[in-house]
Backbone bond lengths (Angstrom), bond angles and torsions (degrees), N, CA, C in turn:
res aa  C-N    CA-C-N  psi(-1)  N-CA   C-N-CA  omega(-1)  CA-C   N-CA-C  phi
1 M - - - 1.384 - - 1.584 110.59 -
2 S 1.329 116.92 129.14 1.474 115.93 -177.55 1.583 112.16 -77.14
3 I 1.290 113.25 150.69 1.421 120.41 179.26 1.589 109.24 -119.62
4 V 1.274 115.71 134.92 1.452 122.49 178.85 1.532 111.20 -88.76
5 I 1.268 117.16 131.76 1.431 123.08 173.04 1.462 111.46 -123.22
6 Y 1.421 118.43 133.54 1.354 122.24 179.39 1.626 112.47 -109.33
7 Q 1.285 113.15 149.22 1.502 112.92 172.37 1.539 105.98 -114.70
8 V 1.295 118.61 129.49 1.438 126.43 -172.04 1.481 106.38 -127.29
9 D 1.371 116.73 136.36 1.470 123.47 171.69 1.580 104.20 -98.30
10 A 1.328 113.12 117.31 1.500 122.01 -172.69 1.489 107.08 -101.21
11 F 1.378 114.40 154.71 1.467 124.54 178.81 1.469 112.26 63.97
12 T 1.298 115.64 37.04 1.451 122.50 177.35 1.548 109.95 -160.22
13 N 1.297 117.11 159.19 1.431 120.58 169.80 1.602 113.58 -115.71
14 Q 1.317 109.25 16.18 1.496 119.37 -175.76 1.523 107.67 -123.64
15 P 1.399 121.35 130.58 1.442 119.53 178.79 1.430 111.22 -64.97
16 F 1.351 118.74 152.22 1.466 125.30 174.08 1.529 114.28 67.49
17 T 1.348 110.50 22.10 1.519 117.14 167.69 1.548 104.85 -130.03
18 G 1.332 114.65 -167.87 1.430 114.96 -176.95 1.524 117.16 63.26
19 N 1.262 118.12 -159.54 1.462 123.71 179.23 1.528 112.08 -113.98
20 P 1.351 117.53 121.20 1.399 118.44 -177.49 1.540 114.91 -77.15
21 A 1.259 123.79 148.51 1.388 127.49 174.12 1.491 114.44 -144.99
22 G 1.286 115.96 143.76 1.465 119.53 177.42 1.537 106.91 -89.11
23 I 1.303 121.16 141.43 1.441 127.38 178.29 1.516 109.66 -126.62
24 C 1.300 117.69 120.55 1.476 120.24 -177.88 1.547 108.95 -126.72
25 I 1.335 116.57 116.84 1.485 119.06 -176.35 1.542 105.67 -102.51
26 L 1.240 110.85 126.42 1.535 121.54 -170.77 1.556 109.19 -106.58
27 E 1.319 117.05 142.33 1.454 117.49 176.61 1.578 109.46 -85.79
28 E 1.286 115.61 -18.29 1.436 118.56 175.92 1.537 108.17 -151.72
29 D 1.355 117.50 155.97 1.469 121.71 -177.12 1.560 113.45 -54.72
30 R 1.239 119.15 142.17 1.415 124.82 168.00 1.524 113.03 -118.05
31 D 1.211 124.18 154.28 1.439 122.05 -174.55 1.489 112.14 -79.01
32 A 1.321 116.16 159.17 1.450 122.97 -174.52 1.456 115.97 -59.94
33 T 1.361 119.33 -29.09 1.438 123.37 176.11 1.558 110.80 -63.42
34 W 1.246 113.95 -44.06 1.490 119.33 179.94 1.593 109.70 -66.42
35 M 1.353 114.84 -45.24 1.415 117.26 179.82 1.531 109.99 -60.80
36 Q 1.327 115.81 -42.45 1.491 115.87 176.68 1.545 114.98 -57.03
37 K 1.337 113.85 -43.51 1.410 119.04 -178.64 1.575 110.88 -63.95
38 V 1.326 117.15 -38.97 1.425 116.37 179.52 1.629 109.14 -72.84
39 A 1.317 119.61 -37.64 1.398 120.89 173.22 1.573 114.98 -57.35
40 T 1.284 114.04 -42.65 1.478 120.62 175.78 1.508 112.29 -66.27
41 E 1.302 117.60 -37.13 1.501 123.27 171.32 1.483 113.21 -62.49
42 M 1.288 117.44 -47.72 1.531 122.24 174.36 1.510 110.34 -63.72
43 N 1.261 124.33 -38.80 1.386 125.45 170.62 1.530 112.40 65.43
44 L 1.291 114.28 30.67 1.450 121.82 172.75 1.462 109.08 -98.56
45 A 1.468 115.65 167.13 1.447 118.00 179.70 1.605 110.31 -56.23
46 E 1.327 115.06 -41.62 1.559 120.61 174.16 1.384 110.70 -144.62
47 T 1.369 115.07 144.67 1.427 122.89 167.68 1.526 108.49 -119.45
48 A 1.321 122.05 124.92 1.409 126.88 -177.13 1.551 111.83 -97.08
49 F 1.332 118.39 137.64 1.466 124.84 179.88 1.475 110.00 -118.71
50 L 1.301 120.18 120.81 1.437 127.81 177.05 1.461 116.42 -110.72
51 T 1.369 115.88 136.57 1.426 120.48 177.59 1.546 105.30 -133.15
52 K 1.393 117.59 131.63 1.450 123.06 -174.67 1.553 107.73 -66.85
53 L 1.341 111.58 137.85 1.462 119.82 170.58 1.489 104.69 -120.94
54 D 1.423 115.83 174.03 1.428 122.33 175.65 1.556 114.16 -58.09
55 D 1.349 111.50 -37.53 1.493 117.00 -172.78 1.552 112.14 -116.24
56 G 1.293 118.62 22.56 1.374 122.97 172.24 1.575 110.14 150.21
57 F 1.361 116.45 -130.83 1.452 119.79 -175.21 1.478 109.24 -134.88
58 K 1.296 119.21 139.59 1.450 122.22 161.43 1.589 110.12 -76.70
59 L 1.289 111.78 135.49 1.434 117.71 -175.13 1.564 111.27 -133.06
60 R 1.300 113.78 125.35 1.470 120.02 175.46 1.511 112.40 -129.53
61 W 1.228 118.58 145.73 1.516 124.87 -174.83 1.525 108.21 -118.61
62 F 1.318 116.22 133.36 1.488 121.50 178.80 1.575 107.46 -129.58
63 K 1.344 115.22 128.92 1.428 121.18 160.02 1.524 109.15 -82.15
64 P 1.357 116.83 165.76 1.437 115.35 169.90 1.581 113.07 -57.71
65 S 1.291 114.66 -27.97 1.449 115.46 178.38 1.486 118.87 -91.29
66 G 1.357 120.45 -4.96 1.464 121.16 174.99 1.545 112.01 157.72
67 E 1.255 114.77 177.39 1.508 119.40 -179.47 1.571 111.32 -84.87
68 V 1.352 114.14 142.66 1.418 118.78 179.38 1.526 113.31 -114.96
69 D 1.291 120.19 161.37 1.437 126.73 -179.92 1.430 118.03 -77.52
70 L 1.458 115.95 -29.47 1.475 120.14 -170.84 1.534 103.71 -155.20
71 C 1.298 115.39 131.20 1.545 119.99 169.43 1.596 107.20 -144.80
72 G 1.324 111.06 112.94 1.473 115.61 179.64 1.481 118.20 -68.28
73 H 1.412 112.55 -41.25 1.543 112.82 -171.31 1.574 106.70 -76.89
74 A 1.330 121.03 -31.96 1.451 118.32 -178.70 1.587 109.68 -76.62
75 T 1.359 114.63 -23.41 1.564 118.04 172.87 1.568 108.17 -67.51
76 L 1.352 112.49 -47.27 1.496 115.99 179.31 1.515 110.07 -62.02
77 A 1.278 121.06 -41.82 1.430 126.33 177.45 1.571 111.45 -60.17
78 S 1.387 114.63 -41.58 1.429 121.82 175.17 1.441 113.84 -58.37
79 A 1.398 120.27 -46.94 1.370 124.95 177.33 1.559 111.34 -64.90
80 H 1.213 115.88 -42.28 1.417 120.66 176.34 1.520 114.00 -55.20
81 I 1.248 118.98 -43.14 1.486 124.07 177.75 1.479 113.13 -68.54
82 L 1.448 118.31 -38.24 1.343 121.34 175.58 1.481 113.49 -63.25
83 Y 1.308 115.18 -40.36 1.555 115.56 176.39 1.538 114.77 -73.82
84 E 1.424 115.59 -36.50 1.414 118.90 -175.75 1.584 109.35 -72.24
85 T 1.251 119.96 -34.13 1.447 123.37 -179.50 1.469 112.81 -86.90
86 G 1.354 120.60 -1.77 1.457 122.20 -179.61 1.431 115.56 73.79
87 L 1.337 120.59 14.12 1.448 121.67 169.93 1.527 110.80 -70.61
88 L 1.376 117.19 -22.89 1.384 118.99 171.45 1.605 109.01 -131.89
89 E 1.320 113.67 137.46 1.559 113.92 176.93 1.530 108.67 -70.90
90 E 1.346 116.35 160.79 1.501 115.49 -176.04 1.496 115.06 -66.78
91 N 1.373 116.38 -22.17 1.436 117.17 176.93 1.560 115.87 -90.89
92 Q 1.352 114.26 4.76 1.422 115.51 176.72 1.526 113.31 -92.18
93 T 1.296 117.71 154.03 1.559 123.39 176.89 1.505 107.07 -92.97
94 A 1.309 114.89 124.71 1.444 119.75 167.37 1.601 113.83 -71.30
95 R 1.326 114.29 128.96 1.478 118.24 -176.69 1.568 106.69 -116.66
96 F 1.277 118.56 126.56 1.448 121.10 -177.67 1.486 111.24 -122.13
97 N 1.320 116.44 124.48 1.485 121.25 179.03 1.532 104.74 -93.54
98 T 1.381 119.94 117.69 1.441 120.47 -168.07 1.582 107.89 -134.82
99 R 1.284 119.42 177.99 1.404 125.85 176.14 1.594 110.26 -72.82
100 S 1.278 115.29 -11.25 1.489 120.73 179.06 1.560 107.96 -106.28
101 G 1.394 117.11 15.02 1.449 116.50 -174.54 1.538 117.93 95.70
102 L 1.290 118.73 -165.37 1.410 121.39 177.71 1.477 110.19 -80.76
103 L 1.325 117.88 129.94 1.402 126.33 174.17 1.522 110.87 -119.99
104 T 1.246 119.69 137.53 1.450 121.21 177.57 1.453 114.51 -125.80
105 A 1.354 115.03 154.69 1.483 121.24 174.43 1.492 112.91 -142.65
106 C 1.311 115.62 147.33 1.467 118.90 -177.08 1.575 106.04 -138.93
107 L 1.210 117.08 159.24 1.472 127.58 179.09 1.465 110.36 -97.72
108 K 1.329 115.89 118.75 1.458 123.63 -179.67 1.494 111.38 -131.49
109 D 1.360 122.55 109.34 1.407 124.97 175.61 1.532 111.69 52.17
110 K 1.320 116.32 46.72 1.481 124.81 -178.10 1.509 116.29 65.02
111 W 1.282 118.46 7.62 1.460 125.80 167.98 1.515 110.40 -103.79
112 I 1.258 115.63 137.25 1.500 118.56 176.22 1.582 108.71 -99.09
113 E 1.352 117.60 127.09 1.395 122.70 -173.03 1.515 105.97 -108.94
114 L 1.388 114.39 123.24 1.455 120.88 177.09 1.491 110.22 -98.62
115 N 1.344 116.61 142.73 1.445 117.94 174.07 1.477 105.88 -108.25
116 C 1.305 117.78 115.42 1.463 127.50 -169.76 1.495 110.43 -125.34
117 P 1.357 115.43 156.35 1.483 118.58 172.69 1.508 113.85 -70.20
118 S 1.360 115.17 139.38 1.447 117.67 171.21 1.479 111.50 -71.24
119 L 1.346 116.48 140.02 1.503 121.15 178.49 1.555 108.39 -132.07
120 P 1.365 109.93 72.61 1.429 114.52 178.11 1.566 116.47 -61.29
121 V 1.265 117.98 151.36 1.458 120.49 177.50 1.563 108.52 -101.97
122 Q 1.281 115.17 156.37 1.487 124.67 172.46 1.446 110.12 -114.65
123 P 1.350 117.05 145.01 1.463 120.04 173.13 1.456 116.66 -46.85
124 A 1.323 120.35 134.46 1.399 123.38 -175.26 1.495 114.73 -152.04
125 K 1.325 117.96 148.58 1.420 121.19 180.00 1.526 102.72 -100.87
126 I 1.343 115.59 126.12 1.463 121.85 179.91 1.505 108.49 -126.63
127 P 1.306 111.63 90.07 1.612 114.33 -175.30 1.454 116.16 -53.40
128 G 1.319 111.97 129.47 1.462 121.50 173.91 1.497 116.00 84.76
129 L 1.329 117.01 -11.11 1.523 115.89 -176.60 1.509 115.41 -64.08
130 A 1.403 112.08 -45.73 1.515 119.00 -177.73 1.510 109.90 -64.45
131 N 1.310 115.38 -32.27 1.438 115.16 -178.62 1.469 111.51 -77.04
132 I 1.264 122.75 -34.12 1.470 125.07 174.66 1.497 110.52 -67.10
133 L 1.365 118.79 -37.58 1.409 116.97 177.63 1.503 111.35 -79.20
134 G 1.309 119.90 -17.37 1.450 122.50 -179.24 1.560 113.16 74.79
135 V 1.286 113.18 35.60 1.520 116.91 179.38 1.447 108.71 -131.64
136 N 1.393 115.96 161.36 1.419 128.94 176.96 1.483 110.02 -108.40
137 P 1.391 122.48 82.11 1.434 119.65 -165.16 1.542 114.99 -71.55
138 L 1.278 116.17 145.66 1.450 122.51 170.01 1.488 113.49 -74.20
139 F 1.297 119.40 -21.69 1.383 125.85 -177.74 1.538 109.55 -154.36
140 C 1.350 118.88 143.38 1.405 120.71 174.69 1.555 106.35 -138.37
141 G 1.310 118.25 126.65 1.531 120.68 -178.50 1.436 111.63 -150.01
142 A 1.328 110.87 173.68 1.563 113.01 -176.97 1.515 104.80 -148.54
143 N 1.291 114.95 158.99 1.481 127.32 161.85 1.498 109.23 -126.92
144 Q 1.347 115.64 -163.89 1.524 115.77 -174.71 1.569 114.38 -71.38
145 I 1.361 114.68 -16.30 1.537 112.16 -178.24 1.493 108.93 -132.29
146 H 1.287 125.15 -2.66 1.423 124.02 -174.96 1.513 111.91 -136.68
147 Y 1.309 116.07 152.65 1.459 125.36 159.83 1.490 108.24 -104.60
148 L 1.340 120.35 148.33 1.480 125.00 -176.39 1.532 105.94 -134.47
149 L 1.271 117.87 126.43 1.473 124.92 172.36 1.540 110.57 -122.39
150 E 1.245 114.76 126.26 1.587 119.41 171.52 1.580 106.69 -98.92
151 V 1.296 112.32 127.31 1.482 116.80 174.55 1.550 109.11 -115.13
152 E 1.348 117.06 167.09 1.481 120.72 -169.42 1.478 117.00 -71.33
153 S 1.357 120.05 -17.70 1.463 114.74 -179.02 1.484 111.09 -147.02
154 E 1.350 112.22 162.05 1.527 118.16 173.46 1.451 114.88 -66.18
155 D 1.300 115.47 -30.64 1.485 121.59 178.74 1.513 110.86 -62.53
156 I 1.271 119.94 -39.35 1.445 123.20 177.59 1.506 109.44 -63.96
157 V 1.278 115.80 -45.12 1.515 119.32 176.37 1.502 108.32 -52.90
158 R 1.239 113.21 -61.41 1.570 119.84 -170.41 1.549 111.95 -59.09
159 I 1.388 120.17 -41.05 1.452 116.60 -170.28 1.514 111.31 -90.03
160 L 1.340 119.04 -4.43 1.437 122.86 -174.25 1.510 111.49 -52.30
161 K 1.299 122.57 133.66 1.441 126.30 176.05 1.493 107.94 -125.86
162 P 1.377 120.26 91.24 1.516 120.15 -169.30 1.525 108.10 -76.06
163 D 1.271 114.04 163.70 1.462 128.42 164.95 1.493 107.04 -87.95
164 F 1.304 119.04 92.08 1.492 120.42 -170.58 1.550 107.85 -70.71
165 N 1.255 123.15 -27.77 1.395 124.45 177.74 1.519 110.69 -62.78
166 A 1.375 115.00 -44.91 1.458 118.79 176.25 1.510 114.73 -67.75
167 L 1.341 115.26 -37.86 1.469 119.76 177.45 1.504 114.85 -64.16
168 S 1.369 113.20 -33.37 1.540 117.52 179.94 1.483 115.60 -62.07
169 K 1.427 113.01 -15.37 1.595 113.67 -179.71 1.436 109.50 -80.54
170 F 1.306 122.13 -11.20 1.427 121.18 -177.37 1.588 113.09 -76.69
171 P 1.283 122.16 127.15 1.474 123.73 -174.90 1.500 113.71 -69.40
172 I 1.243 123.57 59.63 1.467 122.68 -173.91 1.584 106.83 -150.59
173 R 1.343 111.75 151.01 1.544 112.02 -179.23 1.490 111.94 -63.98
174 G 1.319 117.78 -43.71 1.454 119.88 -170.46 1.448 115.78 -153.18
175 I 1.296 122.42 157.80 1.385 130.92 -176.46 1.559 107.65 -126.06
176 M 1.315 121.62 117.70 1.413 126.85 173.24 1.485 116.00 -106.56
177 I 1.234 117.68 143.11 1.419 123.63 178.40 1.504 103.99 -127.34
178 T 1.362 116.96 141.27 1.489 121.97 -167.90 1.561 109.81 -150.42
179 S 1.314 114.00 156.86 1.412 121.15 170.61 1.521 111.21 -154.72
180 I 1.282 116.22 172.30 1.463 120.44 171.60 1.615 108.00 -71.82
181 S 1.275 114.13 142.02 1.488 116.91 -178.63 1.594 108.46 -81.77
182 K 1.332 109.30 148.37 1.499 114.05 174.30 1.551 110.72 -100.24
183 G 1.394 117.44 6.01 1.422 118.74 -176.59 1.532 111.33 -122.21
184 D 1.339 116.24 -129.56 1.447 120.82 -174.87 1.503 115.51 -81.85
185 F 1.293 118.67 -1.85 1.454 122.36 -174.00 1.607 111.80 -108.79
186 D 1.313 115.63 160.38 1.514 113.16 171.79 1.453 114.59 -80.45
187 F 1.282 122.02 -35.00 1.475 126.36 169.21 1.380 116.19 -151.73
188 V 1.356 117.83 159.81 1.480 125.37 -177.25 1.480 105.46 -117.67
189 S 1.330 117.17 164.35 1.456 120.79 175.22 1.459 109.04 -162.39
190 R 1.370 115.97 162.62 1.441 124.14 165.42 1.589 107.37 -135.35
191 Y 1.260 117.89 159.66 1.486 125.87 -168.08 1.560 106.99 -138.48
192 F 1.329 113.81 126.16 1.469 122.14 179.52 1.480 109.45 -122.45
193 A 1.364 115.65 133.46 1.490 121.46 -177.07 1.482 107.97 -139.75
194 P 1.369 124.86 56.16 1.436 123.12 179.66 1.499 112.92 -68.61
195 S 1.332 116.45 -22.54 1.540 117.64 -177.88 1.581 110.30 -67.58
196 V 1.338 115.13 -19.52 1.580 119.31 -178.38 1.476 106.55 -115.97
197 G 1.378 116.51 19.93 1.526 117.56 171.09 1.545 115.88 85.09
198 N 1.375 114.10 13.34 1.517 116.08 -175.70 1.518 106.02 -130.00
199 N 1.356 119.68 88.29 1.450 119.66 -177.09 1.454 118.77 -45.31
200 E 1.414 110.08 -50.48 1.511 115.91 175.98 1.443 109.85 -139.49
201 D 1.309 117.66 122.49 1.507 122.66 178.57 1.481 109.28 -81.29
202 P 1.353 120.11 133.40 1.438 121.86 -174.71 1.609 111.43 -62.12
203 V 1.368 115.34 -49.16 1.497 119.23 -180.00 1.474 103.44 -153.80
204 T 1.329 116.23 130.57 1.557 124.01 -165.69 1.468 107.47 -126.96
205 G 1.317 115.65 106.52 1.461 126.60 172.72 1.488 113.39 -57.07
206 S 1.341 116.56 -49.87 1.460 121.54 -177.20 1.519 111.31 -62.60
207 A 1.277 120.47 -35.64 1.380 124.24 178.32 1.538 111.61 -58.85
208 H 1.380 111.50 -37.92 1.502 116.34 -175.00 1.537 110.57 -78.00
209 C 1.360 119.18 -7.64 1.450 126.07 169.99 1.527 106.42 -73.73
210 A 1.333 122.91 -20.07 1.469 120.96 170.99 1.407 109.53 -102.83
211 L 1.318 123.84 -34.77 1.478 125.64 177.83 1.532 112.92 -61.70
212 G 1.347 116.15 -39.40 1.449 119.56 176.59 1.539 114.91 -58.20
213 P 1.257 119.67 -53.93 1.484 117.68 177.07 1.572 114.62 -69.05
214 Y 1.326 114.28 -25.31 1.467 114.30 176.82 1.490 111.68 -70.94
215 W 1.353 120.37 -45.27 1.386 119.78 177.64 1.477 117.24 -74.80
216 Q 1.311 112.67 -23.50 1.509 117.23 172.18 1.539 110.34 -60.56
217 Q 1.326 114.57 -45.96 1.410 119.77 177.74 1.618 113.04 -65.86
218 K 1.255 111.92 -40.79 1.478 118.82 -178.64 1.429 114.90 -71.03
219 L 1.404 120.83 -41.86 1.425 127.05 -174.39 1.555 113.87 -100.24
220 G 1.348 115.97 -11.77 1.422 117.22 179.74 1.507 116.57 67.89
221 K 1.370 116.29 29.89 1.508 124.06 -179.61 1.525 109.64 -138.97
222 D 1.336 118.37 163.10 1.431 120.83 -168.60 1.579 108.09 -112.57
223 T 1.294 122.92 -10.87 1.382 119.71 -173.59 1.595 106.76 -128.72
224 F 1.355 112.82 142.46 1.443 116.21 179.82 1.515 111.53 -147.16
225 T 1.345 114.90 155.20 1.496 117.89 167.66 1.564 102.95 -114.62
226 A 1.355 116.01 127.71 1.368 123.42 -170.57 1.472 108.31 -122.03
227 Y 1.397 113.39 153.45 1.417 118.75 175.44 1.494 111.01 -129.47
228 Q 1.325 120.15 128.57 1.454 125.41 173.83 1.526 110.20 -89.93
229 A 1.271 118.59 113.52 1.469 124.51 -166.39 1.488 114.40 -89.40
230 S 1.347 119.71 44.80 1.446 125.95 174.79 1.420 106.70 -77.27
231 A 1.449 116.42 178.17 1.426 121.21 177.80 1.490 110.90 -64.01
232 R 1.367 117.95 -38.75 1.491 122.77 173.17 1.539 116.43 -75.12
233 G 1.293 114.04 -38.55 1.489 120.34 175.78 1.540 113.04 69.89
234 G 1.368 112.91 153.93 1.463 117.88 174.04 1.501 112.81 -168.12
235 I 1.265 115.92 158.11 1.584 120.75 -176.58 1.495 105.02 -115.57
236 I 1.428 109.52 132.51 1.453 119.22 173.20 1.519 109.61 -123.66
237 K 1.313 117.62 134.04 1.461 121.99 165.38 1.494 108.48 -91.25
238 V 1.330 118.31 134.29 1.440 122.19 -173.51 1.586 104.31 -128.03
239 A 1.392 114.09 129.06 1.540 120.85 173.11 1.449 108.70 -131.22
240 M 1.353 115.68 127.63 1.451 120.72 176.08 1.563 109.51 -82.48
241 Q 1.282 113.67 142.18 1.516 117.43 -178.14 1.556 104.01 -147.76
242 G 1.284 118.98 82.10 1.442 121.02 -175.76 1.525 113.92 67.08
243 D 1.348 114.00 -123.83 1.446 121.79 176.09 1.527 112.47 -96.54
244 R 1.349 115.32 20.09 1.452 122.86 175.19 1.580 111.05 -121.52
245 V 1.298 116.04 150.52 1.379 121.47 173.22 1.505 113.09 -118.09
246 L 1.240 120.56 127.55 1.492 125.02 178.01 1.500 107.66 -96.18
247 L 1.295 112.96 113.65 1.556 122.30 178.87 1.518 110.32 -106.86
248 S 1.321 117.52 117.39 1.534 119.42 -179.38 1.500 110.64 -112.09
249 G 1.297 116.87 139.72 1.440 121.70 176.52 1.544 109.26 -156.67
250 Q 1.302 108.94 175.87 1.473 118.12 176.44 1.477 108.74 -115.07
251 A 1.401 117.61 168.54 1.448 119.11 -179.17 1.569 108.10 -153.24
252 V 1.319 111.08 157.68 1.463 117.30 178.84 1.563 107.95 -138.08
253 T 1.270 113.97 131.42 1.515 121.96 173.99 1.528 108.53 -79.55
254 V 1.395 112.12 128.45 1.438 116.57 -178.53 1.530 112.30 -117.64
255 L 1.317 117.58 -15.42 1.473 117.20 -175.06 1.510 104.54 -152.08
256 Q 1.285 114.00 144.30 1.502 124.44 168.20 1.543 110.43 -133.57
257 C 1.247 121.25 123.01 1.446 124.39 -177.52 1.499 111.06 -133.35
258 T 1.317 116.77 172.06 1.544 124.36 -177.96 1.545 104.96 -124.12
259 L 1.295 111.54 124.08 1.438 117.55 173.42 1.569 112.13 -82.85
260 L 1.315 113.83 110.96 1.489 120.59 -173.03 1.508 113.24 -88.37
261 Q 1.289 122.48 -15.26 1.461 125.62 -178.48 1.494 107.61 -121.18
262 G 1.334 114.53 149.04 1.487 117.31 167.70 1.518 114.81 108.54
């Protein structure tokens, strides 16, 4: 039986920008070994696998290097495909049963809004990180999966050229660097994840689950428009709602293919 896989550019309304994700909708569960092989074959930052449940969809995310607990851009891309293919009506809420609990998504004015857990960082000393990045951070913090550094200007964020080999030695999924924006956005960021085989992620939903509460405390406001300043780039709307973070973005389907083997 053939299986259709989509490739979606998330957190953008322009093809070949934003963050690409593979989306595979299954009629029945497949084992993790098979999912991992497909994700490795797709060779994207994440490939998402959805299986229909009575009250929504089971959702799992795989990098070429392994399964992850949370991926914002592949969740956004999953919801986009469900709406675009008619598996969900535009007025329906997408419900995803995941390793990070229940995640939901809804379509609002052509933007998809994800309801995600807040992942605030706490101040932390991370020996050697600032020197490797070549920055003098205003703040350095960590949560269970990320390091976060604030620097004094957007220019520093944009021109940074990290030593990815050195960064890969840190025992953390990813490292984000952020600053207040000098332009049309509230803040900008970049995200590096060489320890899991992704030197720089184009647009990172899970990072904004930490950036949202950080900038909420820093700026004293609850809603933001953010830009992730990677080579591909992407826009994320962020709204704080208690211990949840609402991430909104757009998405574009760029590829549909059929898996003939497996």
